[in-house]
C-alpha positions in Angstrom: 20.4 -59.3 -2.5 24.2 -59.7 -2.3 26.3 -57.1 -4.1 29.7 -57.6 -5.8 32.1 -55.0 -6.9 34.8 -55.9 -9.4 37.9 -53.7 -9.3 40.1 -53.9 -12.4 43.5 -52.5 -11.7 47.2 -52.5 -12.7 50.1 -52.4 -10.3 53.7 -53.4 -10.0 53.4 -53.3 -6.2 51.0 -56.1 -5.4 52.9 -57.2 -2.3 52.5 -53.7 -0.7 48.7 -53.7 -1.6 48.3 -57.1 0.0 50.0 -55.9 3.2 47.7 -52.8 3.4 44.7 -55.1 3.0 46.0 -57.5 5.6 46.6 -54.7 8.1 43.1 -53.3 7.4 41.5 -56.7 7.9 43.2 -57.0 11.3 42.0 -53.5 12.4 38.4 -54.3 11.4 38.1 -57.9 12.6 34.9 -58.5 14.4 33.2 -55.3 13.2 29.8 -55.4 11.6 29.4 -54.7 7.9 32.2 -54.4 5.3 33.2 -57.0 2.7 32.3 -60.6 3.3 34.4 -62.3 0.7 37.3 -61.3 -1.6 38.8 -63.1 -4.7 42.0 -61.7 -6.3 42.7 -62.7 -9.9 45.9 -62.2 -11.9 45.5 -61.7 -15.6 47.7 -64.3 -17.3 47.8 -62.4 -20.6 48.5 -58.8 -19.3 51.4 -58.4 -16.9 50.6 -56.3 -13.8 46.8 -56.5 -14.3 44.6 -57.8 -11.6 40.9 -58.1 -10.8 39.5 -58.0 -7.2 36.0 -59.4 -6.7 34.6 -58.1 -3.4 31.3 -59.4 -2.1 29.0 -57.6 0.3 25.8 -58.6 2.0 23.9 -55.9 0.0 24.4 -52.8 -2.1 23.4 -50.7 0.9 26.0 -52.4 3.1 28.6 -51.7 0.4 27.6 -48.0 0.3 27.9 -47.7 4.1 31.3 -49.3 3.9 32.3 -46.7 1.2 31.3 -43.9 3.6 33.6 -45.2 6.3 36.7 -43.0 6.8 38.9 -46.1 7.2 37.7 -47.3 3.8 38.4 -44.0 2.2 41.9 -43.9 3.6 42.6 -47.5 2.5 41.3 -46.8 -1.0 43.5 -43.7 -1.4 46.6 -45.8 -0.2 45.8 -48.6 -2.7 45.1 -46.3 -5.6 48.5 -44.6 -5.0 50.1 -48.1 -5.7 48.3 -48.5 -9.0 50.0 -47.6 -12.3 46.6 -46.4 -13.8 43.2 -45.5 -12.5 41.3 -48.6 -11.4 38.0 -49.4 -13.1 35.0 -50.4 -10.9 32.1 -52.6 -12.0 29.1 -52.9 -9.7 27.0 -56.1 -9.8 24.0 -57.7 -8.1 24.9 -61.3 -7.3 22.2 -63.5 -9.0 23.8 -66.9 -8.4 26.9 -68.4 -6.8 27.5 -72.1 -6.2 30.2 -74.7 -5.8 30.2 -76.9 -8.9 31.9 -79.9 -7.3 
């Protein structure tokens, strides 16, 4: 079953976060595991608030990714750019489809 983690965070340094994520994607291109899909949302009602929706092949794959030292380092760098502690929500993906 696919697994999705939703990260609710606030930052005034989104461009720096995006650059860190882009650099990490280049370093891990072609490797097995890790996130399969990412959606980044901007809260229109709360300035500086964002939600990242990260999809993995399974919960187990997400946990293996969390144990990767590269992931730990990236997480620490991203959290340093946040204005408050991010909130994580862990979900099993029951349904996903294109509606048009």
